[in-house]
Structures are given as structure tokens and as C-alpha cells.
C-alpha positions in Angstrom: -25.3 -34.4 11.5 -26.2 -32.0 8.9 -26.5 -32.2 4.8 -25.2 -29.2 4.8 -21.6 -29.1 2.5 -20.4 -25.8 1.8 -20.6 -22.1 3.0 -20.5 -19.4 1.1 -20.0 -15.5 2.4 -19.3 -12.7 -0.1 -18.3 -8.6 0.3 -18.0 -5.9 -1.8 -14.6 -4.7 -1.2 -12.9 -1.1 -2.1 -10.0 -2.4 -3.8 -10.1 -2.5 -7.4 -9.8 -6.8 -9.1 -6.5 -6.9 -10.3 -5.7 -6.0 -6.4 -7.8 -8.3 -5.1 -6.0 -10.8 -7.1 -2.8 -9.9 -6.8 -3.4 -10.4 -2.3 -5.7 -13.6 -3.4 -2.8 -15.0 -5.6 0.4 -14.8 -3.7 0.4 -17.3 -0.9 2.3 -15.5 1.0 -0.2 -13.0 1.8 -3.0 -16.2 3.4 -1.9 -15.6 7.1 -2.6 -12.1 7.3 -5.8 -13.2 5.3 -6.6 -16.6 7.7 -10.2 -15.8 10.1 -9.6 -19.4 11.3 -6.7 -19.2 12.6 -5.0 -22.5 11.5 -2.4 -20.9 9.0 0.7 -20.4 10.3 3.1 -20.0 7.0 3.9 -21.1 3.7 6.2 -23.6 3.2 6.5 -23.6 -0.3 4.9 -21.2 -2.8 5.2 -19.7 -5.8 2.4 -17.0 -6.8 -0.1 -19.1 -8.5 -0.4 -18.9 -12.1 -1.9 -21.8 -12.8 -4.7 -25.2 -12.8 -2.2 -27.8 -11.2 0.1 -25.4 -9.4 0.7 -26.5 -5.7 1.3 -25.2 -2.5 2.4 -26.0 0.8 0.9 -24.5 4.0 2.8 -25.0 7.7 -0.9 -25.5 9.7 -1.8 -25.7 13.4 -4.5 -27.0 15.1 -6.5 -29.3 17.2 -8.0 -31.1 14.9 -4.3 -32.0 13.3 -3.1 -33.1 16.8 -1.3 -29.8 16.8 0.8 -28.7 13.9 0.7 -29.6 10.3 0.8 -29.1 6.5 -1.3 -28.5 3.7 -0.2 -29.3 0.4 -2.9 -27.3 -1.7 -3.8 -28.4 -5.4 -4.8 -25.6 -7.7 -7.9 -26.4 -9.2 -9.4 -23.3 -10.7 -7.8 -20.4 -12.2 -8.8 -17.1 -14.7 -7.0 -14.0 -13.6 -9.2 -11.4 -11.9 -12.1 -13.4 -11.8 -11.4 -17.1 -10.4 -9.3 -18.6 -7.8 -9.9 -22.1 -6.3 -7.6 -25.3 -4.8 -7.9 -28.2 -2.9 -6.7 -29.1 0.1 -4.8 -32.4 1.6 -2.1 -33.4 4.2 0.7 -33.1 3.1 2.4 -35.7 0.8 -1.3 -36.8 -0.5 -3.7 -36.7 -2.6 -6.7 -34.3 -1.8 -9.4 -36.0 -0.1 -12.2 -33.5 -1.8 -12.6 -30.2 0.2 -12.1 -27.0 -2.1 -12.1 -23.6 -1.5 -13.3 -21.2 -3.9 -12.7 -17.7 -4.8 -14.6 -15.9 -7.6 -14.5 -11.9 -8.1 -16.4 -9.2 -10.0 -15.3 -6.1 -10.7 -17.5 -3.6 -9.6 -16.3 -0.8 -11.6 -13.0 0.6 -11.2 -12.1 1.0 -7.4 -14.8 -2.0 -6.2 -15.4 -5.6 -6.7 -17.1 -8.2 -5.5 -15.7 -10.9 -3.4 -17.4 -14.1 -3.4 -15.4 -17.1 -1.0 -16.2 -20.8 -1.0 -15.7 -23.2 1.4 -17.1 -26.9 0.1 -16.6 -30.0 1.1 -19.2 -32.1 -1.3 -17.1 -34.0 -2.7 -15.8 -35.6 0.6 -16.5 -39.3 0.4 -13.9 -41.1 2.8 -16.2 -41.5 6.1 -13.4 -41.5 8.4 -11.8 -38.5 7.4 -15.7 -36.4 7.3 -15.6 -37.5 11.1 -12.2 -36.9 11.8 -12.5 -33.4 10.6 -16.0 -32.9 11.7 -16.9 -30.3 8.3 -17.4 -27.4 8.5 -14.0 -26.9 10.1 -13.7 -23.7 9.3 -17.1 -22.0 9.9 -19.0 -18.8 8.4 -17.7 -16.7 10.9 -14.8 -17.0 10.1 -14.9 -17.0 6.1 -16.6 -13.5 7.3 -13.2 -12.8 8.8 -11.6 -13.6 6.2 -13.2 -11.1 4.1 -12.9 -8.3 6.1 -8.5 -9.2 6.3 -8.9 -9.4 3.1 -10.5 -5.8 2.6 -8.0 -4.3 5.1 -4.9 -5.4 3.3 -6.2 -5.2 0.1 -6.8 -1.0 1.1 -4.1 -0.8 2.2 -2.0 -2.0 -0.6 -0.4 -0.8 -3.8 -0.8 -2.1 -7.1 
């Protein structure tokens, strides 16, 4: 087993930071951004506005035996700067992996986007074995950034 416990990718996107944040804070947009192909749609979600918000996604993957749902507990929120959430099978507490989005304005029309998939706080050995971290690869995360770049380039404020 690797000692690696996170994957981070980054890219400068040709869109203002508020437009990028607007897309990321709307769970209805997440399926169109998903480079892993696991997200099937939203079950329950409002726009992310606070730490403590929870949104539920419909998912599919062989690692969970097919279709399943996740509850995503928002752990970080700073408008136009940070979004983070811990994912858990629906109805359970998060076992420790987290998705973090960090945004840095690079001027009026460019944003540095850093996306981290971190499973360093997962301590349950059965979860580590079942999920087989990293479940989402660096290439999947890069694909997500490419999709975000395409979506935000065409999005209107």
C-alpha cells in the first residue's frame, strides 16, 4: 500500500473567480464536471452557502456494487476562495475523505483552481480496503478541471 494520502491538481482557468465559485457551489452542476464518471445526478441539494450544509448525490460504481447515494458534508466555505466537503454513504457519518477546492483570482478574467482529494483522515481499515484509495485518479481530477474550464468559459455571470 502506498503512503500517498492525497492527490492535488491545479490549473489556471480563463474565467473570473466569482464565475468559477458560482459553478462549484451549485451541486446541480457537479455531474457535468465529474471526471471520474461516478456522479449520476443530484438527489437533494441547495446551493452551498455555509459550513454544515449537506447535499446528496446519486452515484454509481463497482466499488459500491452499483448505484448508491452519498451525503456530502460541507467542511470549508469562503466565498470565491474555498469549498470543501467530506463524503459519506448516505445516512452515515463521513469516514474521512474530503474534496477541497481552492480558488485564487489571477486578475479579472483568470482563476487559479487547486483541487485536492484527501483521504489522510480515513482510519477504518475496512473502508481503506473496500474503497481502494485513491478511487479517483490524478487524471480524473485533471479531467474535472478541464470540464470546469469549459463550463465556466461558456457560463454567463
